[in-house]
N, C-alpha and C positions, 0 to 999 in steps of 0.2 A: 466377472460381474454380468448376470443376465439382465436381459431388457426389463423383465419384471421386477427385479430388485432396483435397477434403476429408476424406474417409475415409482417406486416406493419412497426412493430418496429424494427424487424431485417432489412428490406430494408433501412429504414429511416437511421438507423445508419450506415450501409455500405457507404452510399451516404455522410453522414456527415463528415466521418473520411478517405475518400479516400485522398491519398497524405499524411497521417500523418506519421511523422517519430519521432522515440524516440529521444528526445533531449540530452540523456545521452550517446549515441552511438558515442561519440565524444572524441578524445585523448586530446584536449585542455580543455574540460570542465571536463573530469576525472581528469586531473592535479589539476585544481582549486577546484574540489569536495572533493578531497582526503585531502585537509587541513582543510575541515570543519567538526566540532564536534558538539557541542549542544548549540550554542549561541541563545539569545533572544526567538524568536518565535519557532525556533527549540527545545529550551529547553522544552517547553509546550508539545512538541509531545512525548518526552521521560520522562518527570519528573515522570507521574503516571504508566509508564509501569510496574516498577519492582513490584509495589503493585498489579497490576492488574494480571500479569503474575503468581505470587505465589499464588494468590487466586483462579485461575482457572486451573492451569496447575500442575500435581502431578509429573511426571517424569521431567528429565533433558537432554533428547535427543531431539534436534531442527534442523530444516531446516529454512534457511533465505532466503526467495524468493525475489529476486531483491535486492541482497545485495551491489550492485555497487562497491564502493571503500572499502566496509568492515567495515563501521561505525557501523551498526547494528549488524553485526557477533561479532564484538569486545564487543559491549555492551552486547550481550547474553553470551559471553565466561566470562565476569567479574560478571555476574549473576551465573556462575558456570555451565553452559550449555555446554555440549558435542554438537556442532553445525558445520552443514555445510552449506557454503554460495554458492549460485547459481545466475547467472545472464546470460543475453542474450549478454553483452558487453565485449567482450574481452579487450577493452582499461581500463575498469572499475577493471576487475579481475586483470590485470596486475598491477595496482596501489595497490588493495587491497594485493596481495601477497608480494608486496615491503614492505608494513607498517606492515603486519603480516605473516612473511615467515612460521610460523609453523601453519598457519591456512589451513582448508580445503577449498578450492575454487573451483568451476566446472562451466563450461560453458554448459548452454543448449539452445537449439533452438526451438522458437515459441511453447513454452509450453509443450516441449517434455520431461517428467519426467521418461523415460522408465528405465534409469539407476538406478532408486530408486525402491525399493521393497515396497509392500502394508504393511501396517499397522506398521510402522518403528517409527515414530515420536510422541514425547508427545506434541510438541509444532511446528506450522508452523507459523512463523513470516512474514508478509509482511508490510514493512514499505514505505509507498509512491508509492509502485510498480503498484497498480491498478490505479493511476493517470495518467498512461501512456499506459495502455492498450485499445486500442480504441473502440472495440465494445462489444456489449452484448454477442455475441458468443464467442468471444475470452476470456473475463472475465469468463464466464461460464465454458469454458474448462479449464482454469486454476485453477479455484476454485474446480472442480470436482477432478482434479489430487492433489492438496494439500489434499483434503479430503480423497482421496484413500491412501495417505502417513501416515494418522493418526492412532495411536492405537485406542483401543475402546473407552477410556475416553480422547483422544487427542483433543487439541483445536487449532484452526486458530486465531491468533491475527492480524487483518487487521486496520493498522493506514492509513488513507486516508486524503486528503485535503477536508474541508468542501466547498460547493459552494460559500459560503460567502467570502471564502479566495481570490477569483479572482475579487471582486468587493469593496474592502476596501484597505487601508494602514495599514502596520504591521512594527514591528520592524525589521523584517528581509525580507520583501518583498514589492515591490511597484507595483500597477496596475493602477495607474492614467494614463498611457501612452495608456491604453487598454479600452476605454469606451463600445467599443463593447461586453466586457465581460458581461456587465450587462444584454444584450439581450440573452446570451446563454442559451441553453436548454440541458438537458441530452444527452450526445453524440457529442456536439459541441466542436470544439477547442477553447482554451483560451490561454492566454499569461499571464506571470509574471515574474518580474525580481527578482532576489535573491541578496539583497543588502549586505549580509554577505561574498561574494567570489569576486574574482578577475573579473571573467568572468561575465560581465554584459549583454551579451546577452539574450534576453528573453528567457524562458523555454515554452516550447508548451506542455499543458497538455490536457486531456479531462474530463469536467467537468460532475459529476455523482451524482445525488441527492439521498436522503435516500430512497424515493421511488422506484428508479431504483435499487439500492443496494439490497433492500428487493427482488425485482423481481428476480435479479441475484442470490441471495443466494437460493431461492425457486427452480430455474431451476437447480441449481448445488447441489440440495438436501443437503443443509445446512440450519441450523435455528440458529439465534442470542441466545446467552446466556445472553448478556448483550451488552450496548451501552453506551460509555462515550464520554463527549465532555468537555475537560478540558479548563479552564478558568485560566487567570493569576490573582495574588494577588498583591496588592499594595505593601507589604513589600519584595517582590521579588527584587533582584538587576540588574533590567533591566529598561531601558526606554520604556514603553509599550505605544502602539498607542490605537489600538482597542482591543487588548488581553484580557482587563479586563471585557468587555461587550460582545464581541462576539467570539465564539470559531472558531479558525482557523482549527482545526483538529477534526475528529471524530474517535474513536476506537470501532471496531466491535470485540467482542469474539464470535467465531462461533464454532458450532459442527456438526457433522453429523446427519442429520435428521434419527431418528429412524423409521424403516419401520412400515408402519400402518398395524395392526392386523385385518385380516379377521373376521367378527362376527362369532361366534360359530353357527354351524348347529345345529337345534334342531330336 
C-alpha cells in the first residue's frame, strides 16, 4: 500500500465517522447494560475465552480496555486475574464500582494510557471496545498503547463484532430495521438493537472487516497469533437464530511484532 493510498483511506475514514458518538456514554444505557451478563448470543462471545486466554497468556496481571459496567472485568477476576478496568465513560464506571466495590476501575480519556507503565500486563482484554472506535487512526493509537503495556510475552485478546452481525437476525440482536447496514463498508456507521436489555434504542457501531483489522494491526506493530470465530452448538440451552452457521463474533489474539533483523554485513 502506497502513502497516497494510505492518505486516501485515512481521509475517507474521517469523513465517514464525522458526528459519530459512543452509544455507551449514556446514563440510561449504563443502567440497562449493567444488568446484562452472558445470555444467548453474548454467551458465544465469552464461551471460549477461558480456554483461549489460558492457552495464550502465561501470567495473571490484566487490563480490561473498555470495561463498561465491569462485566468483562468481573469475568477476568473469576478466572483468577489481578485486573484493572478502564473506560472513557464515567457513567459506566460508576455502575461498575457499584456492582464491584472492591474492583479497580479507572477513567481514561481519548486513548490516553499515560497513567500506566510500559511492560506491565500479561493480558490486555478488549471486549467489543473497538466496535466503537471510529477511525483507523484512533484504532491504531489505542492498539499501540495496549501493545506498549504488555510484558514481553503478553497478549492482546481483541473480541469484536463480525461484519455479518449487522446484516442478520440473532438471539440477542436485531438488524431488520436497518437494511442500509448491508451496504456498509469498513468505517461506516451501522445500527443494531440489543434485545436482551430494557433500553431498545439502537446502538451505533462502526463496521470493520478482517482486511481492515489486519491493516490496523500492521500499523500498530502487532501481529495475530490466532483468530477464532465461535459458532453455536445445537445442544446448547438457547434458541439460536443464525448463530449455528454464521459467527457473530471474531476473537483476535495479538502480540507485539518482533523487530526485523538487519541482514549481517559481510
